[in-house]
N, C-alpha and C positions, 0 to 999 in steps of 0.2 A: 764516658767515651761514646756511648751509644747516642746520647742526646746531641753531643757535639757533631757526630757523624751525620745525623739527620739534619741538623741546622746547616752544616757545611754543604751537604748535597743539595738542599733546598729544592727538591723536585716537587712538581705541582701536585701530583697525586700521592705523595709520600715516597718513602724509600723501601726497596725490597731488602730482605735479609742478606742476599748475596751482595748487593751494592754497599750495604753497611759494613759487611765483613771485609770487602775489598778496600774500602776507605780506611778502616782501622788497621789493616795489614800494611797499607802503603804509608800511613802516618806513623805508626808505632813500631813497625818492622818486626822486632824479635818478640813473638807471641808463643805461648805454650801450645802443645800439641792438641789439647782439648779445647782450643779456642772456639770452634764451631758449636760445641755442646754448651760451653759457658754463655756464648752469645744467645743461643736458643733459650736457655733457661732464664737469662736476664731479660730478654725481650718479652717472654711470657709473664714474668713477674711484674714488669713495668706495665704491661697491657692490663693485667688483672688489677693492679694497684691504681689504675686510672691516670698514669703519667703519659702513656702513649695510646694512640687510637689505631686499631688494626682494621683495614678496609681493603678488600680485593688484594690480599697478599702483600699489602704495603703498610708500613708503619709511619705514622706522622705524629708530630707533637700536637697535643690538645691546645686549642685556643683558650685563653684565660676566661673568656665570657661564654664559652660553649656550655650548653646544658649537659648534664651527665647522661650517658646512654643507658637506656633501660634494657634489661634482658628480655628474652622471649617468655611468653606465657603470662599468666595472670599474676599480678603482684601479691606478695604475702599479706595476710591480714595483720592489722596492728593489734597486738595483744594488750589487753587492759588488765594489769595486775591487780587493780582494785576490785574488779568484779569476779575474780577467781574465788570459787566457793571453797571454804575450808574443809579439809579432809577430817572426818570424824574418826578418831583413832579407836573409839570404843566398839564400833561395829566393823567386823571384818567380813571378807568375802566368804562364800561357801555356805554350807548348811549350818544353821545355828546350833550351838551346843545344847545338850539336854539339861533341863533344870534338875538339880540334885534333890530339891525339895518336893518335886512332883510325885504323886502317888504312883507306884509301879503297878502294872497290870498283873493280876494273879495268873499263874501258869496253870492252875487246875481247872480252868473253865473248859467245859466239854462242848465241842462243836456238835450241832445237831447232825444226826446221821442221815444225810440226804444222799441218795445214790447219785454219784457223779457220772458223767459221761466218760467212758474209758478213753485213754489216749490212743492216738494212731487211727489208721484206717480199719474199718470193720472187716471181719473175715467174710469171704464169699460163702454163701450158703450152697450146699450141694444140691444139684438139680435132682429133683425126685423123678425117677423113671417109672412112677406108679401107673400112669395111664398109657405108657408107651410099650409096645410089644417088643420082643427080642429082635424082630426084623428091623424095626425102626431104630433101635439103638445101634445096630451094626451100620446102618446107613448114616447115622449121625456121626459115628466115629470115623467112617471112611471120608465123609465130607470134611471133617475137622483135619484129618491127615492131609488131604489134598490142599486145603487152605494153607496149612503150614508149609507145604512144599512150594506153593505159589509165592508165598511171602518170602521164603528162603531164596527163590530164584531172582526175585526183584532186587535183593540186596546186592 
């Protein structure tokens, strides 16, 4: 029915979906309620199948000697099945399994006792107030308190 409608309408730039629908309604009269959905589905199927050409919202019949239209983008590579490398089923992915015949490492080997660096940040060493008199220690504590107050005000 769709091809007949396009041939009968014989418009120069192809026929729109609405003109095809009007022609089918006038010719066949009694159509189901879902006619517009069926028409859309069939037009899409025929366009994808290469029976119709869709250009500027118009459908037209393909000419018999016309070259097939190519889609957008780069064409897919031609896969050569002969050059495909065979998959080795003996070797699997991941870490290789341990050899059961390999000699095991004895557990009673003693590591040399080398003093290791302790974890974390080292503790602060207490400042020695050996060379500073009592007057200087009070000045240092007052300055530290003022520093804390200034920092507290800035927050």
